[in-house]
Steps between C-alpha positions, in 0.01 A plus 500: 500500500646834399549783747230703315244220522583433866441867576159490328411186692572672830276798426175340624673402824637850546160644426351292782764609746511871429192719464526778244388831652160606367485822303371792701140601444454809282462814710477876464380726221702682236340794321617630164402839359451468124567794271202425276131432539446129564302360207254212526640337186837447673338226707453295182804375302277463196481878469875570514620769261856565381599683817667392822264659756244213524778265609523696825173323588541179302819390679294495819167355393586270209776278364629408155644189340818701447584854608792732582636423847829556684642191325439637151259639244347156419475330840294179544200566724172312447688310228797308634646449150437551130647395167487595133481257208786492248293679238408781744126447452407319821556598864426264790458615860500269803303644792622497856312236700287577804442869420157643582305819455391697805167316508670159516445399138809346337681690226464282191584504132136588428543819706810589298319447170195690624715793619683522168180482294341761727796742484396820322785736587735689273678190362180304431498574123858371470419176680186445294698555182787268592361231733296236318378306805552449872450144615455369855681170450424383854440681833870589534609555139418779256602511135513812282487441124632796301415566137864580425820510706485810718830591667326751730240261637655474848594867498134590460354212699747470788567865589304816576476566126152348544278346767420189296697257722321608817248239604145551629257229622268377227241333726470802730455748214243277330316479832494868599527658155732772375340769718522276804867436437575872473324563832666212684800368303659167588860441401795271566739764633650556845215728611125454480234763448332665802344821373527765232379857480552589133745784461566512875627187676568130453537270803662156469575224752778239502414167336652224713468252213727686260735250338819706522473605863249645743547878516634633830279812489135424568339792319595716205310824447541691173366852533457746216670832579545678165637824647876477550522736798216312673683169448816649647314638802329165563838322487658748740213465748512122484150473353647288220810280504605555142414720205561502125613778269675805640678770305702817541500692827256262668723202424803691628315590821410133558862398442606739778231389745631273781331161510392507136681311224484629144591271212495538124506228238566512127193320373374373165322834480571739216350848458489651153332768290231371266418693181159372380474779242813380317261287294283800408597676177554873548564475874827653623567166670500321162842658438782300660693825556226625732501175697878514528479863612265400782746234612798738487307760699486281814771500765444143616770491764385825661146362529641170627691672780204719594222244472654161578819589692709361214359147532371497140719442195460739203490304177443523127386137470146372514605180679660500849867409476470196724232329290588231247583626149518863619720740306661764718429838340621817674242772567479804279713778654337806646545741209234774484697688235492204264132442587409854390703461181313179412166668562602783268607249231160333532325835441436602861758772576272642771389163629136388498198438720508130582178472700452271799796319652405215733753361752485134598322489838630541765823638346350846484810680630707344225234600249498862616878514463489356148228749403721787616796375295278464190366852545854637527571400137160611370286185532217647704288245683221505759555246775196280549491286814296178487413227749698184426214268405352762267841560343562132431151454360543802272835369379356159414210666319741732312334809644817667628615756243780748428783377722504312831730308733462125469637235732521125533649281770430145384779244497609328181751564225546739209236325292231499769580862585472624141195301389223681699625849407661493155333231289177475305343271759623690804221585744666834582633581153369791294693390193818339371753521220481224234872425528475458876193281465674276246811457714295439811301221336823341374654478845189334641576194289877502548612224740872581467568727797787695342311569179194602696703741712642663187150559361371641827801730526419627151140566606616694806739711292217585261270597787769738626595642158138572411418628851186291507524564875725721707620282790558697820636251750504151642300560810654507844199426720534636855339328798537532876416307815488562872663362816258210558618320185783247513477372139308728263518279192589807293832369367440126472356466148730664241346806330168454688381834642275368777531283807539135412493214547262599777545168680862606560409832664567517875421741780729545798398280793364781712304636203358159403359459849280806453 
């Protein structure tokens, strides 16, 4: 008998002789102040758009077959393993055994198929176009049949580029209906639903049956506090334990406050100017020189220092540098003299009235600064502030005009980043260039990684040369937490702006007892 086998044989004996300490019961409450209005649709993975904010809630309430975790961007969760066929057309997932939803129902392959078929978020058209069939082979195995090899399947399915891999309970939804599920959602995540006041507060409680581990904090409260100064005051007074999104002087004040910890993270987020009128003949924005002038007019680093304490990274690329297939493109320099010269060449020596300019909520301070820089070279805009949900809805419906600040924070790669915003089928795209569309479609079928990278680099260069967008920066998202928190979860998942995984969050012992 080998030493290894002998050791295994002794394990049952050792287990009888030595009791393993039981995990402590969850205790205490942690309260997070959110920077946006809490939306009802965030409780449902099926509604997930191409933005990162819903995952603030989803990492608590739900779970996915595969998702970004501290171990990596495609970490096994409800699926313990997966494989791809040699021809790239079939993907098999093996589910983790013994996993249940909050109501005790087992998580099965039928739930996975149901969740995928039910998904209607931003990536739904792509999945419908490229996935031929999803088959529940048996209760623990799911098979995806693709129409053609799709190199980005796992990038879309297994990251926050979509919510399609997040699993909801089929039997429960069929029993209570869609409205019933929205009012009392059941998930498979580390926290279960307690109550929700739309736009105000979400209360969750630890699920002691979570497969990965039982959370140490009993309750998580997510409270909507859209006003930045109010969030800061609540954090200072101890009314909340952590808060998202601080900028400028308020962030600096928090950094100097004893007992508070301020942290910034370079996320998947990118903020950029969108020129919807570039596709309208006769519009000033249809001239690439005008779009370039707008980009040259902006002092990105000055706004970065003032608004995000230097945590953000000014860029000229539409894809964050750390994402796969990204091409590092330096930002346009701050050159108001050149900007004015380009406007004059385009026939606007005295500038022009550009109408409404809408910042991406809640980055209103950044938007005001950009508007001032544009005005300084003659591009006169009127700043229009919108509520976040209304802004996103207007963008999807192509109702935002003139020029506005866009943003996206979903994970993925260069292909998944470009598709929603710069291709003919993009849900947030106002238009595209034929050459870009042709190259983009070519790379979707290219299984050779090096060749695919070359094509995507070419696409990114064309986006920059034609100023289809004017990238501002890779976002440095600033958060803070108070003295009761031992592990905030704010730096565990790479590029993730919110607290997670929430089952890893810990309060200090004295705080947890309260």
